[in-house]
Structure formats: structure tokens, C-alpha cells
N, CA, C and O atoms as a printed pandas DataFrame, in Angstrom:
     atom_number atom_name residue_name chain_id  residue_number  x_coord  y_coord  z_coord
0              1         N          MET        A               1   22.053   50.189   24.375
1              2        CA          MET        A               1   22.564   49.542   25.701
2              3         C          MET        A               1   23.622   48.896   25.816
3              4         O          MET        A               1   23.408   47.960   25.046
4              5         N          PRO        A               2   24.492   48.755   26.184
5              6        CA          PRO        A               2   26.143   47.931   26.144
6              7         C          PRO        A               2   25.846   46.351   26.181
7              8         O          PRO        A               2   24.936   45.663   26.645
8              9         N          LEU        A               3   26.676   46.171   25.690
9             10        CA          LEU        A               3   26.846   44.278   25.858
10            11         C          LEU        A               3   26.985   44.161   27.426
11            12         O          LEU        A               3   26.167   43.364   27.885
12            13         N          GLY        A               4   27.748   44.705   28.300
13            14        CA          GLY        A               4   27.789   44.328   29.267
14            15         C          GLY        A               4   26.266   44.597   29.942
15            16         O          GLY        A               4   25.635   43.751   30.576
16            17         N          GLU        A               5   26.027   45.345   29.787
17            18        CA          GLU        A               5   24.342   45.936   30.646
18            19         C          GLU        A               5   23.670   44.206   30.590
19            20         O          GLU        A               5   23.138   43.583   31.509
20            21         N          TYR        A               6   23.909   43.807   29.302
21            22        CA          TYR        A               6   22.889   42.470   29.103
22            23         C          TYR        A               6   23.638   41.633   29.958
23            24         O          TYR        A               6   23.056   41.190   30.948
24            25         N          PHE        A               7   24.871   41.319   29.757
25            26        CA          PHE        A               7   25.504   40.377   30.814
26            27         C          PHE        A               7   25.478   40.443   32.362
27            28         O          PHE        A               7   25.457   39.389   32.998
28            29         N          ARG        A               8   25.479   41.698   33.020
29            30        CA          ARG        A               8   24.728   41.941   34.135
30            31         C          ARG        A               8   23.486   41.485   34.601
31            32         O          ARG        A               8   23.171   40.727   35.518
32            33         N          ILE        A               9   22.831   42.139   33.736
33            34        CA          ILE        A               9   21.035   41.553   33.725
34            35         C          ILE        A               9   20.830   39.971   33.846
35            36         O          ILE        A               9   20.031   39.365   34.559
36            37         N          LEU        A              10   21.757   39.486   32.966
37            38        CA          LEU        A              10   21.593   37.774   32.847
38            39         C          LEU        A              10   22.628   37.012   34.190
39            40         O          LEU        A              10   22.759   35.827   34.494
40            41         N          ARG        A              11   23.139   38.047   34.678
41            42        CA          ARG        A              11   23.763   37.279   36.245
42            43         C          ARG        A              11   22.819   37.694   37.277
43            44         O          ARG        A              11   22.525   36.860   38.134
44            45         N          ARG        A              12   22.267   38.929   37.328
45            46        CA          ARG        A              12   21.096   39.159   38.062
46            47         C          ARG        A              12   20.160   38.099   38.068
47            48         O          ARG        A              12   20.073   37.339   39.033
48            49         N          ARG        A              13   19.459   37.997   37.066
49            50        CA          ARG        A              13   18.223   37.727   36.657
50            51         C          ARG        A              13   18.440   35.821   36.316
51            52         O          ARG        A              13   17.462   35.115   36.071
52            53         N          GLY        A              14   19.458   35.429   36.355
53            54        CA          GLY        A              14   20.111   34.128   35.372
54            55         C          GLY        A              14   18.964   33.156   36.554
55            56         O          GLY        A              14   18.464   32.263   35.869
56            57         N          TRP        A              15   18.558   33.088   37.677
57            58        CA          TRP        A              15   18.144   32.222   38.432
58            59         C          TRP        A              15   16.717   31.653   37.911
59            60         O          TRP        A              15   16.265   30.515   38.033
60            61         N          ILE        A              16   16.079   32.933   37.219
61            62        CA          ILE        A              16   14.907   32.564   36.537
62            63         C          ILE        A              16   14.937   31.804   35.596
63            64         O          ILE        A              16   14.160   30.850   35.642
64            65         N          ILE        A              17   15.850   31.952   34.394
65            66        CA          ILE        A              17   16.264   31.107   33.372
66            67         C          ILE        A              17   16.247   29.882   33.877
67            68         O          ILE        A              17   15.429   29.061   33.460
68            69         N          VAL        A              18   17.242   29.546   34.951
69            70        CA          VAL        A              18   17.531   28.329   35.450
70            71         C          VAL        A              18   16.435   27.649   36.147
71            72         O          VAL        A              18   16.220   26.462   35.899
72            73         N          LEU        A              19   15.681   28.328   37.045
73            74        CA          LEU        A              19   14.452   27.646   37.580
74            75         C          LEU        A              19   13.212   27.266   35.967
75            76         O          LEU        A              19   12.874   26.169   35.524
76            77         N          LEU        A              20   12.987   28.099   35.679
77            78        CA          LEU        A              20   12.311   27.703   34.396
78            79         C          LEU        A              20   12.917   26.604   34.022
79            80         O          LEU        A              20   12.169   25.627   34.003
80            81         N          ALA        A              21   13.902   26.431   33.747
81            82        CA          ALA        A              21   14.417   25.445   32.802
82            83         C          ALA        A              21   14.221   23.883   33.699
83            84         O          ALA        A              21   13.662   22.886   33.244
84            85         N          ILE        A              22   14.753   23.994   34.861
85            86        CA          ILE        A              22   14.284   22.631   36.092
86            87         C          ILE        A              22   12.721   22.796   36.080
87            88         O          ILE        A              22   12.264   21.653   36.063
88            89         N          LEU        A              23   11.955   23.487   36.081
89            90        CA          LEU        A              23   10.520   23.216   35.924
90            91         C          LEU        A              23   10.106   22.236   34.848
91            92         O          LEU        A              23    9.803   21.046   34.930
92            93         N          THR        A              24   10.175   23.042   33.839
93            94        CA          THR        A              24   10.139   22.592   32.398
94            95         C          THR        A              24   10.224   21.226   32.618
95            96         O          THR        A              24    9.264   20.456   32.633
96            97         N          ALA        A              25   11.889   20.812   32.863
97            98        CA          ALA        A              25   12.309   19.521   32.789
98            99         C          ALA        A              25   11.341   18.325   33.738
99           100         O          ALA        A              25   10.908   17.231   33.376
100          101         N          ALA        A              26   11.214   19.041   35.084
101          102        CA          ALA        A              26   10.566   17.841   36.007
102          103         C          ALA        A              26    9.222   17.939   35.689
103          104         O          ALA        A              26    8.523   17.153   36.330
104          105         N          SER        A              27    8.395   18.945   34.583
105          106        CA          SER        A              27    7.339   18.685   34.335
106          107         C          SER        A              27    7.390   17.569   32.973
107          108         O          SER        A              27    6.343   17.018   32.634
108          109         N          ALA        A              28    8.307   17.374   32.452
109          110        CA          ALA        A              28    8.333   16.643   31.124
110          111         C          ALA        A              28    8.308   15.358   32.004
111          112         O          ALA        A              28    7.387   14.549   31.888
112          113         N          LEU        A              29    9.427   15.162   32.971
113          114        CA          LEU        A              29    9.681   14.091   33.532
114          115         C          LEU        A              29    8.506   13.279   34.218
115          116         O          LEU        A              29    8.448   12.050   34.184
116          117         N          VAL        A              30    7.598   14.074   34.830
117          118        CA          VAL        A              30    5.731   13.645   35.347
118          119         C          VAL        A              30    5.338   12.964   34.559
119          120         O          VAL        A              30    5.100   11.762   34.676
120          121         N          PHE        A              31    5.157   13.936   33.220
121          122        CA          PHE        A              31    4.165   13.846   32.199
122          123         C          PHE        A              31    4.554   12.323   31.554
123          124         O          PHE        A              31    3.762   11.440   31.225
124          125         N          SER        A              32    5.863   12.308   31.491
125          126        CA          SER        A              32    6.065   11.035   30.701
126          127         C          SER        A              32    6.101    9.730   31.442
127          128         O          SER        A              32    5.950    8.625   30.921
128          129         N          THR        A              33    6.360   10.020   32.960
129          130        CA          THR        A              33    6.081    8.771   33.670
130          131         C          THR        A              33    4.665    8.186   34.060
131          132         O          THR        A              33    4.283    7.131   34.569
132          133         N          VAL        A              34    4.055    9.338   33.597
133          134        CA          VAL        A              34    2.010    9.269   34.153
134          135         C          VAL        A              34    1.591    8.538   32.844
135          136         O          VAL        A              34    0.709    7.703   33.039
136          137         N          GLN        A              35    1.991    8.648   31.627
137          138        CA          GLN        A              35    1.482    8.309   30.593
138          139         C          GLN        A              35    1.598    6.863   30.352
139          140         O          GLN        A              35    2.696    6.342   30.552
140          141         N          ASN        A              36    0.804    6.287   30.028
141          142        CA          ASN        A              36    0.419    4.877   29.461
142          143         C          ASN        A              36    1.418    5.216   28.289
143          144         O          ASN        A              36    1.614    6.302   27.742
144          145         N          PRO        A              37    2.061    3.845   28.027
145          146        CA          PRO        A              37    2.794    3.692   26.858
146          147         C          PRO        A              37    1.907    2.844   25.849
147          148         O          PRO        A              37    1.296    1.793   26.040
148          149         N          VAL        A              38    2.018    3.565   24.812
149          150        CA          VAL        A              38    0.938    3.005   23.392
150          151         C          VAL        A              38    2.033    2.837   22.266
151          152         O          VAL        A              38    2.967    3.532   21.864
152          153         N          TYR        A              39    1.391    1.343   21.867
153          154        CA          TYR        A              39    2.397    0.842   20.638
154          155         C          TYR        A              39    1.596    0.202   20.034
155          156         O          TYR        A              39    0.747   -0.599   20.425
156          157         N          ARG        A              40    1.985    0.720   18.598
157          158        CA          ARG        A              40    1.310    0.132   17.650
158          159         C          ARG        A              40    2.436   -0.472   16.373
159          160         O          ARG        A              40    3.634   -0.191   16.329
160          161         N          ALA        A              41    1.813   -1.215   15.543
161          162        CA          ALA        A              41    2.907   -1.755   14.867
162          163         C          ALA        A              41    2.131   -2.145   13.677
163          164         O          ALA        A              41    0.964   -2.488   13.866
164          165         N          THR        A              42    2.669   -2.143   12.320
165          166        CA          THR        A              42    1.356   -2.389   11.319
166          167         C          THR        A              42    2.911   -3.506    9.904
167          168         O          THR        A              42    3.838   -2.981    9.286
168          169         N          VAL        A              43    2.628   -4.555    9.924
169          170        CA          VAL        A              43    3.618   -5.173    8.899
170          171         C          VAL        A              43    2.984   -6.001    7.911
171          172         O          VAL        A              43    2.206   -6.928    8.134
172          173         N          ASN        A              44    3.493   -5.475    6.510
173          174        CA          ASN        A              44    2.919   -6.465    5.292
174          175         C          ASN        A              44    4.113   -6.802    4.980
175          176         O          ASN        A              44    5.064   -6.027    4.871
176          177         N          VAL        A              45    4.128   -8.358    4.769
177          178        CA          VAL        A              45    5.368   -8.921    3.856
178          179         C          VAL        A              45    5.033   -9.203    2.672
179          180         O          VAL        A              45    4.067   -9.965    2.658
180          181         N          LEU        A              46    5.401   -8.928    1.690
181          182        CA          LEU        A              46    5.048   -9.716    0.149
182          183         C          LEU        A              46    5.999  -10.380   -0.184
183          184         O          LEU        A              46    7.082   -9.794   -0.199
184          185         N          VAL        A              47    5.964  -11.737   -0.548
185          186        CA          VAL        A              47    6.531  -12.471   -0.851
186          187         C          VAL        A              47    6.314  -12.924   -2.296
187          188         O          VAL        A              47    5.227  -13.408   -2.613
188          189         N          GLN        A              48    7.495  -12.760   -3.356
189          190        CA          GLN        A              48    7.131  -13.000   -4.601
190          191         C          GLN        A              48    7.948  -13.668   -5.235
191          192         O          GLN        A              48    9.045  -13.125   -5.360
192          193         N          PRO        A              49    7.768  -15.160   -5.922
193          194        CA          PRO        A              49    9.275  -15.692   -6.490
194          195         C          PRO        A              49    9.920  -14.746   -7.260
195          196         O          PRO        A              49    9.438  -13.748   -7.797
196          197         N          ALA        A              50   11.439  -15.291   -7.265
197          198        CA          ALA        A              50   12.238  -14.345   -7.714
198          199         C          ALA        A              50   11.842  -14.417   -9.346
199          200         O          ALA        A              50   11.692  -13.332   -9.908
200          201         N          ARG        A              51   11.659  -15.694  -10.165
201          202        CA          ARG        A              51   11.213  -15.685  -11.615
202          203         C          ARG        A              51   10.124  -16.259  -11.491
203          204         O          ARG        A              51    9.968  -17.137  -10.642
204          205         N          THR        A              52    9.124  -15.856  -12.349
205          206        CA          THR        A              52    7.787  -16.608  -12.290
206          207         C          THR        A              52    7.613  -17.309  -13.559
207          208         O          THR        A              52    7.444  -16.477  -14.450
208          209         N          ASP        A              53    7.584  -18.660  -14.050
209          210        CA          ASP        A              53    7.875  -19.831  -14.949
210          211         C          ASP        A              53    6.353  -19.652  -15.402
211          212         O          ASP        A              53    6.434  -19.732  -16.628
212          213         N          PHE        A              54    5.240  -19.487  -15.134
213          214        CA          PHE        A              54    4.113  -19.532  -15.361
214          215         C          PHE        A              54    3.016  -19.047  -16.647
215          216         O          PHE        A              54    1.906  -19.464  -16.977
216          217         N          GLY        A              55    3.872  -18.008  -17.158
217          218        CA          GLY        A              55    3.396  -17.689  -18.165
218          219         C          GLY        A              55    2.693  -16.179  -18.078
219          220         O          GLY        A              55    2.418  -15.866  -16.920
220          221         N          LEU        A              56    2.468  -15.524  -18.743
221          222        CA          LEU        A              56    2.439  -13.979  -18.714
222          223         C          LEU        A              56    0.947  -13.946  -18.119
223          224         O          LEU        A              56    0.771  -13.117  -17.226
224          225         N          ALA        A              57    0.299  -14.414  -18.342
225          226        CA          ALA        A              57   -1.224  -14.353  -17.736
226          227         C          ALA        A              57   -1.233  -14.521  -15.814
227          228         O          ALA        A              57   -1.810  -13.885  -14.932
228          229         N          GLN        A              58   -0.340  -15.637  -15.803
229          230        CA          GLN        A              58   -0.089  -16.109  -13.993
230          231         C          GLN        A              58    0.863  -14.975  -13.469
231          232         O          GLN        A              58    0.916  -14.721  -12.266
232          233         N          SER        A              59    1.530  -14.374  -14.295
233          234        CA          SER        A              59    2.418  -13.277  -14.051
234          235         C          SER        A              59    1.828  -12.172  -13.635
235          236         O          SER        A              59    2.239  -11.489  -12.696
236          237         N          ALA        A              60    0.713  -11.909  -14.392
237          238        CA          ALA        A              60    0.038  -10.838  -14.171
238          239         C          ALA        A              60   -1.067  -10.915  -13.017
239          240         O          ALA        A              60   -1.439  -10.008  -12.273
240          241         N          LYS        A              61   -1.440  -12.096  -13.065
241          242        CA          LYS        A              61   -2.412  -12.440  -11.512
242          243         C          LYS        A              61   -1.818  -11.760  -10.638
243          244         O          LYS        A              61   -2.193  -10.718  -10.099
244          245         N          LEU        A              62   -0.239  -12.748  -10.387
245          246        CA          LEU        A              62    0.485  -12.703   -8.975
246          247         C          LEU        A              62    0.750  -11.353   -9.061
247          248         O          LEU        A              62    1.260  -10.970   -8.008
248          249         N          LEU        A              63    0.613  -10.439   -9.900
249          250        CA          LEU        A              63    1.224   -8.796   -9.567
250          251         C          LEU        A              63    0.068   -8.209   -9.293
251          252         O          LEU        A              63    0.019   -7.275   -8.493
252          253         N          LEU        A              64   -0.812   -8.591   -9.805
253          254        CA          LEU        A              64   -2.322   -8.329   -9.362
254          255         C          LEU        A              64   -2.378   -8.376   -8.290
255          256         O          LEU        A              64   -1.922   -7.425   -7.655
256          257         N          ASP        A              65   -3.020   -9.612   -7.526
257          258        CA          ASP        A              65   -2.619  -10.052   -6.427
258          259         C          ASP        A              65   -1.498   -9.092   -5.530
259          260         O          ASP        A              65   -1.795   -8.336   -4.605
260          261         N          SER        A              66   -0.525   -9.276   -5.922
261          262        CA          SER        A              66    0.388   -8.360   -4.990
262          263         C          SER        A              66    0.069   -6.729   -4.438
263          264         O          SER        A              66    0.239   -6.097   -3.396
264          265         N          TYR        A              67   -0.503   -6.471   -5.823
265          266        CA          TYR        A              67   -0.981   -5.001   -5.765
266          267         C          TYR        A              67   -2.188   -5.028   -4.618
267          268         O          TYR        A              67   -2.159   -4.431   -3.542
268          269         N          VAL        A              68   -3.210   -5.839   -5.108
269          270        CA          VAL        A              68   -4.183   -5.885   -4.100
270          271         C          VAL        A              68   -4.003   -6.154   -2.633
271          272         O          VAL        A              68   -4.981   -6.037   -1.895
272          273         N          ALA        A              69   -2.892   -6.485   -2.172
273          274        CA          ALA        A              69   -2.745   -7.056   -1.078
274          275         C          ALA        A              69   -2.229   -5.694   -0.350
275          276         O          ALA        A              69   -2.828   -5.370    0.676
276          277         N          PHE        A              70   -1.257   -4.948   -0.765
277          278        CA          PHE        A              70   -0.556   -3.679   -0.708
278          279         C          PHE        A              70   -1.591   -2.735   -0.396
279          280         O          PHE        A              70   -1.716   -2.237    0.723
280          281         N          LEU        A              71   -2.537   -2.416   -1.644
281          282        CA          LEU        A              71   -3.978   -1.376   -1.329
282          283         C          LEU        A              71   -4.761   -2.044   -0.407
283          284         O          LEU        A              71   -5.547   -1.237    0.088
284          285         N          ASP        A              72   -4.888   -3.041    0.000
285          286        CA          ASP        A              72   -6.047   -3.311    0.814
286          287         C          ASP        A              72   -5.590   -3.251    2.537
287          288         O          ASP        A              72   -6.023   -3.996    3.417
288          289         N          THR        A              73   -4.771   -2.332    2.667
289          290        CA          THR        A              73   -4.588   -1.887    4.212
290          291         C          THR        A              73   -5.415   -0.786    4.882
291          292         O          THR        A              73   -6.177   -0.002    4.317
292          293         N          ASP        A              74   -5.214   -0.844    5.798
293          294        CA          ASP        A              74   -5.268    0.539    6.597
294          295         C          ASP        A              74   -4.438    1.471    6.269
295          296         O          ASP        A              74   -4.923    2.602    6.260
296          297         N          ASN        A              75   -3.610    1.394    6.062
297          298        CA          ASN        A              75   -2.634    2.575    6.210
298          299         C          ASN        A              75   -2.611    3.280    4.478
299          300         O          ASN        A              75   -2.291    4.447    4.249
300          301         N          SER        A              76   -3.066    2.167    3.297
301          302        CA          SER        A              76   -3.107    3.082    2.113
302          303         C          SER        A              76   -4.299    3.040    2.104
303          304         O          SER        A              76   -4.558    3.263    0.921
304          305         N          ALA        A              77   -5.432    2.874    2.734
305          306        CA          ALA        A              77   -6.567    3.648    2.753
306          307         C          ALA        A              77   -6.937    5.105    3.171
307          308         O          ALA        A              77   -7.844    5.868    2.836
308          309         N          ALA        A              78   -5.984    5.187    3.950
309          310        CA          ALA        A              78   -6.055    6.762    4.951
310          311         C          ALA        A              78   -5.449    7.293    3.970
311          312         O          ALA        A              78   -6.115    8.226    3.521
312          313         N          ALA        A              79   -4.093    7.063    3.205
313          314        CA          ALA        A              79   -3.637    8.135    2.640
314          315         C          ALA        A              79   -3.964    8.353    1.532
315          316         O          ALA        A              79   -3.227    9.159    0.964
316          317         N          ILE        A              80   -5.095    7.823    0.730
317          318        CA          ILE        A              80   -6.010    7.505   -0.056
318          319         C          ILE        A              80   -6.919    8.531    0.234
319          320         O          ILE        A              80   -7.040    9.537   -0.465
320          321         N          ILE        A              81   -7.568    8.295    1.259
321          322        CA          ILE        A              81   -8.922    8.998    1.942
322          323         C          ILE        A              81   -8.354   10.865    2.332
323          324         O          ILE        A              81   -9.001   11.911    2.303
324          325         N          GLN        A              82   -6.955   10.597    2.655
325          326        CA          GLN        A              82   -6.684   12.185    2.803
326          327         C          GLN        A              82   -6.199   12.644    1.440
327          328         O          GLN        A              82   -6.750   13.695    1.113
328          329         N          ASP        A              83   -5.297   12.158    0.501
329          330        CA          ASP        A              83   -5.492   12.494   -0.828
330          331         C          ASP        A              83   -6.794   12.955   -1.121
331          332         O          ASP        A              83   -6.925   14.179   -1.156
332          333         N          LEU        A              84   -7.467   12.481   -1.270
333          334        CA          LEU        A              84   -9.281   12.573   -1.836
334          335         C          LEU        A              84   -9.870   13.678   -1.417
335          336         O          LEU        A              84  -10.615   14.414   -2.065
336          337         N          GLN        A              85   -9.334   13.838    0.273
337          338        CA          GLN        A              85  -10.260   14.143    1.123
338          339         C          GLN        A              85  -11.306   14.357    1.325
339          340         O          GLN        A              85  -11.932   15.416    1.346
340          341         N          LEU        A              86  -11.683   12.993    1.553
341          342        CA          LEU        A              86  -12.644   12.046    1.639
342          343         C          LEU        A              86  -13.467   12.049    3.155
343          344         O          LEU        A              86  -12.702   11.935    4.112
344          345         N          ASP        A              87  -14.672   12.145    3.432
345          346        CA          ASP        A              87  -15.388   12.222    4.789
346          347         C          ASP        A              87  -15.130   10.810    5.279
347          348         O          ASP        A              87  -16.306   10.749    5.640
348          349         N          MET        A              88  -14.750    9.860    5.550
349          350        CA          MET        A              88  -14.574    8.223    5.514
350          351         C          MET        A              88  -13.575    7.907    6.310
351          352         O          MET        A              88  -12.523    8.537    6.207
352          353         N          LEU        A              89  -13.727    6.731    7.386
353          354        CA          LEU        A              89  -12.568    6.103    7.777
354          355         C          LEU        A              89  -12.376    5.222    7.041
355          356         O          LEU        A              89  -13.212    4.839    6.222
356          357         N          PRO        A              90  -10.695    4.496    7.259
357          358        CA          PRO        A              90  -10.219    3.401    6.696
358          359         C          PRO        A              90  -11.106    2.126    6.232
359          360         O          PRO        A              90  -11.406    1.637    5.143
360          361         N          GLU        A              91  -11.385    1.821    7.624
361          362        CA          GLU        A              91  -12.031    0.907    8.010
362          363         C          GLU        A              91  -13.536    0.655    6.941
363          364         O          GLU        A              91  -13.998   -0.475    6.784
364          365         N          ALA        A              92  -14.025    1.634    6.421
365          366        CA          ALA        A              92  -15.089    2.096    5.655
366          367         C          ALA        A              92  -15.012    1.532    4.393
367          368         O          ALA        A              92  -16.018    1.091    3.836
368          369         N          CYS        A              93  -13.753    1.503    3.819
369          370        CA          CYS        A              93  -13.364    1.537    2.587
370          371         C          CYS        A              93  -12.980   -0.232    2.547
371          372         O          CYS        A              93  -12.886   -0.753    1.436
372          373         N          ALA        A              94  -12.841   -0.806    3.386
373          374        CA          ALA        A              94  -12.748   -2.712    3.746
374          375         C          ALA        A              94  -14.241   -3.233    3.312
375          376         O          ALA        A              94  -14.463   -4.205    2.591
376          377         N          LEU        A              95  -15.013   -2.548    3.787
377          378        CA          LEU        A              95  -16.218   -2.992    3.472
378          379         C          LEU        A              95  -17.106   -2.911    1.689
379          380         O          LEU        A              95  -17.911   -3.721    1.230
380          381         N          MET        A              96  -16.640   -1.815    1.134
381          382        CA          MET        A              96  -16.813   -1.456   -0.447
382          383         C          MET        A              96  -16.181   -3.172   -1.244
383          384         O          MET        A              96  -16.156   -3.313   -2.466
């Protein structure tokens, strides 16, 4: 089929493409206005001294506490559960 034939078909049936685009945009607009917005944010702030002068044991304890605080979050638990393919919720890890 020659290229001109395709252009003729597009000119004749182009209204269908335009109508589908308008219907899709209208449907997306209606859906987005009807939906209730859901916001969720999680922030963990880890503050450490720039230089520890408490000795090696105290530095190790601070570092360990920092790692425990990081790993004791729902996001970390969810990532570990997904990696290990466990059948549990992140909230269940907090009870252990």
C-alpha cells in the first residue's frame, strides 16, 4: 500500500484518534479529581559527632547504636523481608 493511502486513511479516520485522546484525558481528569490524596513520608535523622573522643569502645557503641536505629525501621525490615522472601510483615519484625 503506498504512503499516500495511509495519509488518506488518517485524514478520513483521524477523528477517531482525536476522540479517543480526548476521552482518555477526560477519564484521567475525572479519576484524579475523585481520588483522595494519600501522603506518606518517613524520615530518619542520624546525628553523629564529627569526631569521637570517647575511646574505641565508646565509638564502636555509638556506631552500633546508629546501625540499630537504621535497621529498626519499617523500610529496612520490608527490604530484608523481600530479599529473603519471608512471609511476614515489617511490623512483626519489631516484636522480635
